[in-house]
C-alpha positions in Angstrom: -48.2 113.4 -18.7 -49.4 110.1 -17.1 -47.3 108.7 -14.5 -45.2 105.7 -15.8 -44.9 102.2 -14.1 -41.5 101.0 -13.6 -40.9 97.6 -12.1 -38.0 96.8 -9.4 -37.7 93.5 -8.1 -41.5 92.0 -7.3 -43.2 95.4 -6.9 -44.3 98.4 -9.0 -43.6 102.0 -8.7 -44.9 105.5 -10.1 -45.5 109.3 -9.2 -49.1 108.2 -8.1 -48.3 104.9 -6.3 -47.4 104.6 -2.4 -44.0 105.8 -1.8 -41.2 103.6 -1.6 -37.5 103.7 -0.6 -34.1 103.0 -1.4 -32.3 102.8 2.1 -28.8 101.4 3.1 -25.4 102.3 4.1 -23.3 104.9 2.2 -20.8 102.6 1.3 -19.5 99.1 1.3 -17.8 98.9 5.1 -18.4 95.1 5.4 -20.7 92.5 4.6 -21.4 92.1 8.0 -22.7 95.7 8.5 -24.7 95.5 5.2 -26.5 92.5 6.6 -27.3 93.7 9.8 -28.4 97.3 8.2 -30.4 95.5 5.8 -32.2 92.7 8.2 -33.1 96.0 10.4 -34.7 98.0 7.6 -36.3 94.8 6.3 -38.5 94.2 9.5 -39.1 97.8 9.5 -40.8 98.1 5.9 -42.2 94.4 6.4 -44.1 95.9 9.5 -45.1 99.3 7.9 -45.9 97.2 4.5 -43.6 99.5 2.7 -41.9 98.7 -0.5 -37.9 98.9 -0.7 -34.8 98.1 -2.2 -31.4 97.9 -0.3 -28.5 100.3 -1.4 -24.9 100.6 -1.1 -22.2 101.6 -3.0 -19.0 99.6 -3.7 -17.1 102.8 -4.8 -17.0 106.1 -3.7 -15.2 107.6 -6.5 -16.3 111.0 -5.9 -14.4 112.0 -2.9 -13.0 115.4 -1.7 -9.3 114.1 -1.1 -7.4 111.4 -2.6 -6.9 110.2 0.9 -10.6 109.3 1.4 -12.4 106.1 1.9 -13.7 104.8 -1.5 -14.1 101.0 -0.6 -13.2 97.4 -0.7 -13.1 97.0 -4.5 -15.9 96.0 -7.1 -15.3 92.6 -7.0 -15.3 91.8 -3.5 -18.3 94.2 -2.9 -20.3 92.7 -5.8 -19.7 89.2 -4.2 -21.0 90.6 -0.7 -24.1 92.2 -2.4 -25.1 89.0 -4.3 -24.9 86.6 -1.0 -26.7 89.8 1.1 -29.4 90.3 -1.9 -30.1 86.4 -1.6 -30.5 86.1 2.2 -32.5 89.3 2.5 -34.7 88.4 -0.6 -35.1 92.5 -1.9 -33.9 94.2 -4.8 -30.8 96.0 -4.6 -29.1 99.2 -6.1 -25.5 100.5 -6.5 -23.6 103.3 -8.6 -21.9 102.7 -11.8 -19.0 104.9 -12.5 -17.6 103.8 -15.8 -18.9 101.7 -18.9 -16.5 99.3 -17.9 -18.3 98.4 -14.7 -22.2 98.3 -16.4 -22.3 95.1 -17.5 -20.7 93.1 -14.4 -22.7 95.3 -11.9 -26.0 94.5 -13.9 -25.3 90.8 -13.2 -26.2 91.3 -9.5 -28.0 94.6 -8.7 -31.3 95.5 -10.1 -31.0 99.3 -10.2 -27.9 100.9 -11.5 -27.4 104.5 -10.2 -26.0 107.3 -12.2 -24.1 109.6 -9.8 -24.9 113.3 -9.9 -21.8 114.2 -11.3 -22.1 111.9 -14.4 -25.5 112.7 -15.0 -24.4 113.9 -18.5 -22.4 111.1 -19.4 -23.7 110.1 -22.7 -21.9 106.9 -22.9 -22.3 106.0 -19.6 -26.0 106.3 -19.7 -26.2 104.5 -23.1 -24.2 101.5 -21.6 -26.7 101.2 -18.6 -29.8 101.4 -20.5 -28.4 98.7 -22.6 -28.7 96.2 -20.0 -32.4 96.7 -19.2 -31.7 97.2 -15.4 -33.6 99.8 -14.0 -31.6 102.9 -14.2 -31.9 105.9 -11.3 -30.6 109.3 -12.9 -29.5 111.7 -10.2 -30.0 115.0 -11.3 -26.7 116.9 -11.4 -25.9 119.6 -8.7 -25.2 122.0 -12.1 -28.5 121.1 -13.6 -31.8 122.7 -13.9 -34.7 119.7 -13.3 -35.8 120.6 -16.8 -32.5 119.5 -18.2 -32.8 116.1 -17.3 -35.4 115.3 -20.1 -31.7 114.8 -22.0 -30.8 112.1 -20.0 -33.9 110.5 -20.1 -33.5 110.7 -23.8 -30.1 109.2 -23.9 -31.4 106.0 -21.8 -34.6 105.8 -23.9 -32.5 105.9 -27.1 -31.6 102.2 -25.9 -35.2 100.9 -25.9 -35.1 101.0 -21.9 -38.0 102.8 -20.3 -37.2 101.6 -16.8 -36.1 105.0 -15.7 -36.2 106.7 -12.3 -35.1 110.6 -11.6 -33.5 111.6 -8.2 -32.8 114.8 -7.0 -29.8 115.7 -4.5 -29.9 119.3 -4.3 -28.2 122.0 -6.2 -24.9 123.8 -5.9 -25.7 127.1 -3.6 -22.8 129.2 -3.5 -19.9 127.4 -2.3 -20.0 124.4 0.4 -23.9 124.3 0.2 -26.6 122.7 -1.5 -30.6 123.8 -1.6 -33.4 121.7 -2.8 -36.0 123.2 -4.7 -39.1 121.6 -4.2 -40.3 122.8 -8.2 -37.8 120.5 -9.2 -40.4 117.4 -8.5 -43.1 118.1 -10.5 -40.8 119.6 -13.3 -39.0 116.0 -13.6 -42.4 114.2 -12.8 -43.5 115.8 -16.4 -41.3 113.2 -18.0 -44.1 110.6 -16.7 -41.0 108.9 -14.7 -40.9 108.5 -11.1 -39.3 110.9 -9.1 -37.4 111.1 -6.0 -35.7 112.9 -3.3 -32.1 111.9 -2.0 -33.0 113.1 1.2 -29.6 112.5 3.1 -26.9 114.0 0.1 -29.2 116.9 -0.2 -28.0 117.7 3.2 -24.4 117.5 2.5 -22.3 120.5 3.0 -19.8 119.7 0.0 -16.0 120.2 1.0 -16.8 122.1 4.0 -14.1 120.3 6.1 -11.5 120.9 3.7 -10.4 117.3 2.7 -13.9 116.0 3.6 -17.5 117.0 3.1 -19.4 117.6 6.2 -23.5 117.4 6.5 -26.7 118.4 8.5 -28.2 115.2 9.0 -30.8 117.1 11.3 -32.7 118.6 8.3 -33.2 115.3 6.3 -36.7 114.9 8.2 -37.6 118.3 7.2 -36.6 118.0 3.4 -37.9 114.5 3.0 -41.1 115.4 4.5 -41.3 118.4 2.2 -40.9 116.4 -0.9 -42.8 113.7 0.1 -45.7 116.2 0.6 -45.2 117.3 -3.1 -45.9 113.7 -4.2 -42.7 112.2 -5.2 -42.7 108.3 -5.7 -39.7 107.4 -3.5 -37.1 108.7 -0.8 -33.5 107.9 -1.1 -31.6 107.6 2.4 -28.3 106.4 3.7 -28.5 105.3 7.2 -25.8 103.8 9.8 -25.8 102.6 13.2 -23.5 104.9 14.2 -22.9 107.6 11.6 -20.3 109.8 13.5 -18.0 106.6 12.8 -19.3 105.5 9.1 -16.5 105.5 6.6 -18.1 108.0 4.3 -21.3 110.5 4.5 -21.6 110.4 8.1 -22.5 113.8 8.9 -25.6 113.4 6.6 -26.4 109.9 7.4 -29.7 108.9 9.4 -29.1 106.8 12.6 -30.4 103.5 12.0 -32.5 104.0 15.1 -33.9 107.1 13.9 -35.5 105.5 10.7 -38.8 103.8 12.1 -39.9 107.4 13.2 -39.1 108.7 9.9 -40.6 106.4 7.9 -43.6 106.5 9.6 -44.0 110.0 9.1 -43.4 110.2 5.6 -45.7 107.3 5.0 -48.3 109.1 6.6 -47.6 112.6 4.7 -47.5 110.3 1.3 -51.0 108.8 2.1 -52.3 112.4 2.6 -50.5 114.0 -0.6 -51.7 110.8 -2.8 -55.2 110.9 -1.5 -55.3 107.8 0.4 -53.9 105.9 -2.5 -54.3 102.1 -1.9 -51.1 100.4 -0.6 
């Protein structure tokens, strides 16, 4: 199937177009941190001529323990998201977990993300689709890539064709994930842009008992492999000091390591897509 174009803010993405990125902090720790990370990423992507959108989660609802960090609440986060988005002049992505959140989040964010564990939730997919916003559906860790066509149909039922599909790995035994590179061409049969979530794919779910561990050292390898296959984009979480991050630190990329990774991935993308014009 011919690759469909999807508009995100002022730029267009597809499986045939140059690589783009969703990048930012895992959770909303503070407005100052989000602004800092956003400004450094903006400078990098401007220098490399790369399209991108800022990502940040206002609620980490899927936590290992009831004691785990979740955030400062939706209202406070959305107020900060609106200011940072305005100041940086970039599109923004965040997750939605319940139908009651969708309308309010859509007023601020350009991309609504359906978390992997909620990728079969019909009411949530339909509510998100009705906003007309871009909907990024993460493939459930329990789902085959071919199953994602059903999630696509749920969003399409609202008339919304602004859809992205992201693989963040598949459960492999207990406490591990594996990324099957066949996933990307299989999901691309829908025509919609496909991405790799390179950082969550390196999680070790529940490996610390009451929290998740990770192997951030493998992020470059998985991202590079997916880009070589020909994905539309890369989703990654970054932090100035991942070991101090309040969520997903073990699988987040250190902010100072992002420039080298982006240059590497952009070079691979150019080869994979046979020199597609930027």
